[in-house]
C-alpha positions as CSV (number, residue, x, y, z in Angstrom):
1,M,0.0,0.0,0.0
2,T,1.0,3.6,-0.5
3,T,1.3,6.0,2.4
4,E,-2.1,7.5,1.5
5,E,-3.7,4.1,1.3
6,D,-2.2,3.1,4.7
7,A,-3.7,6.2,6.2
8,V,-7.1,5.5,4.7
9,E,-7.1,2.0,6.0
10,E,-6.0,3.1,9.4
11,Y,-9.0,5.5,9.5
12,R,-11.3,2.7,8.4
13,Q,-10.1,0.5,11.2
14,R,-10.7,3.2,13.8
15,A,-14.1,4.0,12.4
16,A,-15.2,0.4,12.1
17,V,-18.4,-0.6,13.9
18,W,-17.3,-4.2,14.0
19,Q,-14.2,-6.3,13.3
20,P,-13.8,-10.0,13.6
21,E,-10.9,-9.8,16.1
22,Q,-13.2,-7.9,18.5
23,A,-14.9,-11.2,19.2
24,A,-12.0,-12.2,21.5
25,P,-10.8,-9.2,23.5
26,T,-8.2,-9.8,26.2
27,I,-9.7,-9.5,29.7
28,E,-7.3,-9.2,32.6
29,G,-7.7,-12.0,35.2
30,E,-10.0,-14.0,32.9
31,G,-10.1,-17.7,33.7
32,R,-9.0,-20.5,31.3
33,T,-12.5,-21.6,30.3
34,P,-13.8,-18.1,29.4
35,R,-10.6,-17.5,27.5
36,K,-11.0,-20.7,25.5
37,R,-14.6,-19.8,24.8
38,R,-13.5,-16.4,23.4
39,A,-10.8,-18.0,21.3
40,I,-13.3,-20.4,19.8
41,L,-15.8,-17.6,19.0
42,A,-13.0,-15.6,17.3
43,A,-11.8,-18.6,15.3
44,A,-15.4,-19.7,14.4
45,T,-16.2,-16.1,13.2
46,E,-13.2,-16.2,10.9
47,V,-14.1,-19.7,9.6
48,F,-17.8,-18.9,9.0
49,L,-17.0,-15.6,7.2
50,Q,-14.5,-17.3,5.0
51,H,-16.4,-20.5,4.1
52,G,-20.1,-19.9,5.0
53,Y,-22.1,-22.0,7.3
54,L,-22.1,-25.2,5.1
55,G,-18.4,-25.0,4.3
56,A,-17.4,-24.3,7.9
57,S,-15.6,-27.2,9.6
58,M,-15.6,-27.7,13.4
59,D,-12.1,-29.2,13.0
60,E,-10.8,-26.0,11.4
61,V,-12.5,-24.0,14.2
62,A,-10.7,-26.1,16.8
63,A,-7.4,-25.9,15.1
64,K,-7.6,-22.1,14.7
65,A,-8.7,-21.7,18.4
66,G,-5.9,-24.0,19.6
67,V,-8.2,-26.3,21.4
68,S,-9.6,-29.8,20.8
69,K,-12.8,-30.4,18.9
70,Q,-14.2,-32.0,22.0
71,T,-13.7,-28.6,23.8
72,V,-15.5,-26.8,21.0
73,Y,-18.5,-29.2,21.4
74,K,-18.4,-28.9,25.2
75,Q,-18.7,-25.2,25.0
76,F,-21.2,-24.9,22.2
77,E,-23.0,-28.3,21.8
78,N,-23.1,-28.2,18.0
79,K,-22.4,-26.2,14.9
80,E,-25.9,-24.5,14.9
81,R,-25.4,-23.2,18.4
82,L,-22.0,-21.9,17.6
83,F,-23.4,-20.1,14.6
84,A,-26.2,-18.5,16.7
85,E,-23.7,-17.3,19.3
86,I,-21.6,-15.6,16.6
87,V,-24.5,-14.0,14.9
88,L,-26.1,-12.7,18.0
89,G,-22.8,-11.6,19.5
90,T,-21.8,-9.6,16.4
91,S,-25.3,-7.9,16.5
92,D,-24.6,-6.5,19.9
93,Q,-21.2,-5.3,18.8
94,L,-22.6,-3.6,15.7
95,M,-25.3,-1.9,17.9
96,D,-22.6,-0.6,20.2
97,G,-20.5,0.7,17.4
98,L,-23.3,2.5,15.6
99,L,-24.5,4.1,18.9
100,Q,-20.9,5.4,19.4
101,A,-20.9,6.8,15.8
102,Y,-24.2,8.6,16.4
103,A,-22.9,10.1,19.7
104,E,-19.6,11.2,18.3
105,T,-21.1,12.9,15.2
106,L,-24.5,14.2,16.3
107,D,-24.4,14.9,20.0
108,G,-23.5,18.5,20.6
109,A,-23.6,19.3,16.9
110,T,-24.3,23.0,16.0
111,D,-24.4,22.5,12.2
112,A,-26.8,19.9,10.8
113,R,-25.0,19.6,7.4
114,E,-21.6,19.2,8.9
115,A,-22.8,16.7,11.5
116,L,-24.9,14.6,9.1
117,R,-22.1,14.6,6.5
118,A,-19.6,13.4,9.2
119,L,-22.0,10.6,10.2
120,A,-22.6,9.6,6.5
121,R,-18.9,9.4,5.9
122,R,-18.3,7.3,9.0
123,L,-21.1,4.9,8.1
124,L,-19.8,4.6,4.6
125,D,-16.3,3.8,5.9
126,S,-17.4,1.3,8.5
127,L,-20.3,-0.5,6.9
128,T,-18.5,-1.0,3.6
129,S,-15.5,-2.7,5.4
130,D,-14.8,-6.2,4.2
131,S,-15.6,-7.7,7.6
132,V,-19.1,-6.1,7.9
133,L,-19.9,-7.0,4.3
134,Q,-18.9,-10.6,4.8
135,L,-20.9,-10.8,8.0
136,R,-24.0,-9.3,6.3
137,R,-23.7,-11.7,3.4
138,L,-23.4,-14.7,5.8
139,V,-26.5,-13.7,7.7
140,I,-28.5,-13.1,4.5
141,A,-27.4,-16.5,3.1
142,E,-28.5,-18.4,6.2
143,A,-31.8,-16.4,6.8
144,D,-34.0,-19.3,5.5
145,R,-32.0,-21.9,7.5
146,F,-32.0,-19.9,10.7
147,P,-34.9,-17.3,10.4
148,E,-35.1,-16.6,14.1
149,V,-31.4,-16.1,14.6
150,C,-30.8,-14.0,11.5
151,G,-34.0,-12.1,12.1
152,A,-32.8,-11.3,15.6
153,W,-29.5,-10.1,14.1
154,F,-31.3,-7.5,12.0
155,T,-33.8,-6.5,14.8
156,S,-31.3,-6.1,17.6
157,G,-28.6,-4.6,15.5
158,F,-29.6,-2.4,12.6
159,E,-33.3,-1.9,13.3
160,N,-32.7,-0.9,16.9
161,S,-29.8,1.2,15.9
162,L,-32.0,3.1,13.4
163,E,-34.5,3.7,16.2
164,A,-31.6,5.2,18.2
165,L,-30.6,7.3,15.2
166,G,-34.2,8.6,15.0
167,T,-33.9,9.6,18.6
168,A,-30.6,11.4,17.9
169,L,-32.2,13.2,14.9
170,T,-35.0,14.3,17.2
171,R,-32.4,15.9,19.5
172,L,-31.2,17.9,16.4
173,T,-34.8,19.0,15.9
174,E,-35.0,20.1,19.5
175,R,-31.9,22.3,19.0
176,G,-33.5,23.9,15.9
177,L,-31.2,22.1,13.4
178,L,-33.9,20.0,11.7
179,R,-37.6,20.6,11.2
180,E,-40.2,18.6,13.2
181,L,-40.0,14.9,12.4
182,D,-43.4,13.1,12.2
183,D,-41.7,9.7,12.2
184,P,-38.1,9.9,13.5
185,T,-37.4,6.2,12.8
186,L,-38.6,6.5,9.2
187,A,-36.4,9.6,8.8
188,A,-33.4,7.5,10.1
189,Y,-34.2,4.8,7.6
190,Q,-34.4,7.3,4.8
191,F,-31.0,8.8,5.8
192,A,-29.4,5.4,6.0
193,G,-30.9,4.4,2.7
194,L,-29.6,7.5,0.9
195,V,-26.1,6.9,2.3
196,M,-25.8,3.1,2.1
197,Y,-28.0,1.8,-0.7
198,K,-25.6,2.1,-3.6
199,P,-22.3,0.9,-2.1
200,M,-23.9,-1.8,0.0
201,N,-25.9,-3.4,-2.8
202,R,-23.0,-3.2,-5.2
203,A,-20.8,-5.0,-2.7
204,M,-23.5,-7.7,-2.0
205,F,-23.5,-8.6,-5.7
206,A,-20.0,-7.7,-6.9
207,G,-18.1,-9.0,-3.8
208,T,-16.0,-7.3,-1.2
209,R,-13.1,-6.7,-3.6
210,Q,-15.2,-4.2,-5.5
211,R,-14.0,-1.2,-3.7
212,P,-15.4,2.3,-4.2
213,K,-13.5,4.6,-6.5
214,P,-11.4,7.4,-5.0
215,G,-13.6,10.3,-3.9
216,E,-16.8,8.2,-4.4
217,L,-17.6,7.9,-0.7
218,D,-17.1,11.7,-0.2
219,K,-19.6,12.4,-3.0
220,L,-22.1,9.9,-1.7
221,A,-21.9,11.5,1.8
222,D,-22.3,15.0,0.4
223,Q,-25.3,14.1,-1.8
224,A,-27.1,12.0,0.8
225,T,-26.8,14.8,3.3
226,A,-28.0,17.4,0.8
227,V,-31.1,15.3,-0.2
228,F,-31.9,14.6,3.5
229,L,-31.7,18.2,4.4
230,A,-33.8,19.2,1.4
231,A,-36.6,17.2,3.1
232,Y,-35.9,17.8,6.8
233,G,-33.6,20.8,7.1
234,A,-34.8,23.6,9.4
C-alpha cells in the first residue's frame, strides 16, 4: 500500500463498527475456560465468514482456536449453536459501534449539514468494510435456514440502531437544526438508505473486492446529506 492508502485503511479500522478480532478481547484476570470460549468464537467467526455455514468445519475452528474439537462441542454443543452465538454476539457489537458513531457525530452538533455529513462518511467507511460486508452476506445467506437467529441479528442490530438514530435526529430538531419529524425512525431509515443503498448493494453482488473509486464515498456522503436536508432541514 502507498502511504495514503495506509492512512485511509487506518482510519477505516478506527471507524469500524465491528471487526472479527473484536470477538476475542483480552480481559485481565480472565479464567481459562472463558478465554477458551472467546478464542473459539473468534476462530469460528473467521471460519464462518471465509467458508459460509455449510463450508465451515468444526475441525478448522478447533485448530484455529488452539483447542480440541471436544472442547468446542463442550462449549457450544453443536455447529448450529456456535453459529447462533456468533451472529447474536456480532449484532450486539454492531449496535454498540453504531451508537458510538451517532454520539460522536451528532451529540452536541451545531451545524446539521456538517454533523450529518460526518455521520454519513463514517457509516460509509465502517459499513463497507470487508468484515461487515462478509458478515451481512453470511446472515442473508442463512436467513432461511435460521430465520429466528438471522431475524434477531437485524432487529437487535440495525433496526434498533436506526430507532436510536431517530432519537438522535429528534435531538437535532429540539436544537432547531432540523424541522419537526413526524416519524423519526422513518427519517433515520431514509437517511441510512440515501447513504448506504448504492455501495452496500453493489458489494453484495460484486463482492468485497469491488472497492469504491477514489472520492466516491465523499460524493455519496455530500449528496445524501443534501437530499436529506432538502426534506428535513430547518
